N, C-alpha and C positions, 0 to 999 in steps of 0.2 A: 504494500500500500504506500502511495506517495504521501509524504508528510505535508502539513499545511505550509510550512516554511518553503519547501521546494515548490509547491504550487504557486505561492506568492511570487517567488523569483521567476518562475516560468511565465506567469501572467505579466509580470513587469517587462520581461524581455520581449514578449509577444507585442506589447503596446509600443515599445521603443523601436522595434524592427519593422513596424508596419510600412515604413518608408523604403524598405528594401535594403537598408544599411545595417551592419552589425551594431549591436549595443555596446557602447563604451563603458568601461568600469565606473568612471565618475558619474555618468548618466544613471546607471543602475543604482549607484550609491545614493544619489539624490532621491530617486524614486522610492527606494526601500528605507531611506533614512538611517543608513548604517555607514560605516567607514569603508573606504575603498579597499582596505586590506581584507575586511570581512567578505566583500564582494568577490575578490580574487580567490579566496579560499573556497567560497561556494561555487564559483564557476568551474574550478578544477574538479570539484565533486560532481557537479552536473555533467561535466564532460566525461568523467570516468563512468558515470551511470548511463551515458548515452542520450542525455536530454538536450545537450547543446554541442555545437562545434565552437571551440574556444582557442584563440591564439592571442598571446600576450601582445599588447599594443594595437592589435587589430580589432578585438572585441569578440562578442559571442552572438551566434545565431542558433535558432532552434533546429534540431534534427526533426525528422518525420515523427519520431517518438515524442519529442517535446511538443511539437505542434499539435499532435493529437490530444495531449493533455490540456494544452492551452485552449483549444477550441471547446473541449468539454467543460472547462471552468467557465468560459464565456457563455456557453449555452446555459449552464446552471444559473449564472448571474442574471442573464436577461430573462430567463423564464421566471426567476424569483421576482424581478422587477415587475413583470407583467402580472404575476399573481398578487403581489402587494398592492399594486395600483388598481387593477381591474376587479379583484375579488375583495380585498380588504379596504379599498378606498383610500390608500395612503397617497400622500403627495409625491410627485416624481422625484424631487430632490431628496426627500426622506427615504424613498424606496431604494435609491442607489446606495446610500450609506448602509441601510439594513441588509441589502443583498450582498454587500461586501463582507458583512459579518457572517452571513448564513451560507454562502456558496461553498465553503470548504467542508461544511457539516452535512450538506444535503446528500442523502444516499441516492444511489442510482434508481432504487425503487420509488422513492419519493419524487424524484425528477420525472419518472415515467408517469406517475399518477397525476402530477401537475399538468404535464403535457396532454394527457388524455382528457382531463377535466376541461381544459381550455381549448381542446380541439386542435392541438399542434399549432400554436401561434407562430407566425413567420417573422414578426417584428416585435420589439419591445416598445414600451410607451414612448420612447424618444425617437422611434422610427428606425433604429438600428436593427439589421437582420440578426435573427437568432440562428446560430450555426445548426446545420442539419442534424436531426436526431439520429440515434443509432438505428441500425437495421431492425432490431426487435421492437422499436417504438413506432414504426411506420403503421402498425395496426391501429394507431390512434385515429387515422383518417382513411384506412383501407376499406372499411365497411360503409355502405350507404346508410344514411340516417335521415329521419324526418322529425319535425316538431311533434311533440306529444299530441297536439291538437289535431294532427292529421290522421291519427289512428281511428279505426272504426270501433264501434261498441263491441266488446268481447275480444278485441285484439290483444295479443301479448307481445311485449317487447323487452329489450334490455337498454337501460340508459347508457348512452355513449359519451355525452358531454353536455355542458351547459353553455348557452350563448353568452359568453363573458364580455362582450362589448357593450352590454347594457349597464344600468345603474348597479353599482356594487352592492347596495343594500338589498336589492332584489335577489341577487345571487346568494348572498349570505343567508337570506330568508329561506331560499330553496334548500341550501345545504343543511340548515337547521331542521328542516322538515324531513330530511333523509333522501333528497333527490341528488344522488351522487352516482358517478359512472360505475357500471357493473351490476346495479340492482335490477331485479326483475320487476316488471310493472304490467298490470292489466287494466285496460280502460273498461270499467264496469258500466258506467252510465254518464250521460251528460244532461244537466238541468237545462230545460228549454229557455229560449229568449236570452241567450248569451250567459246563462248561469254557469256555475262552476262544473268542473269535471269530477266525477267520483272515480278514484283509481284505487287499486290494491297494490301497495308497494311491499313486496315480499308478503308478510302476513298482516300488514296494517292497512286499514281502509281510510283513505284521506280524501278530503275535498280540496281541490286546487283551482283557483281562478284561472280563466283562459289566458289572461295576460301573462301570468306566471308560467302556465303550462306551455306557452309558445316558446319559452326559453329553454325548455327541457327537450333535448334531442334523443331519439331512441332508434334502435334497429329493430324493425318488426320481425318477430319470430314466426316461422311458418309451421 
């Protein structure tokens, strides 16, 4: 397992080398707020472990192995920003600071579940692209889904995701009611004249307004 400190260095080098030039020791030292001597020692270690190509006086560049880790960190960071802003309603500047704290602790399984809940978002709230998800996460959007309101009475489905570009308070309300990806759902009846839908969520019978139901996307089971 890669340590948090190594991940921080790799992320720093990734940002510095986006212009295509190697990262200089002094530049990394300013970014990491450590001494140049500490940077030199870490770069030698990163080079020995295959994360960077390092030459004294020339600088450091990420290897394919290092780049893979850097993109994974960036993916977690921008997914977290999306989750914090679009689900929890956090301000964008606050979400960046919080994502920096959480990105190194987010497990791969939690990353997958956030991706699934948000229907594999392509951009973070600042408009920056979210690096492509791993192969096993492409199932987030591989199956066709429809809004819950499009089911027919008696239809059974599985919740795939929530439409997370809506008001965060609505999404939080849905989550608190148990509408999360992976749960089985049956549309039992619909109250006429635009009234709520009556659904069975696993073993619970719940009334949900159509405005909220339109935010719940499901895969119809045959």
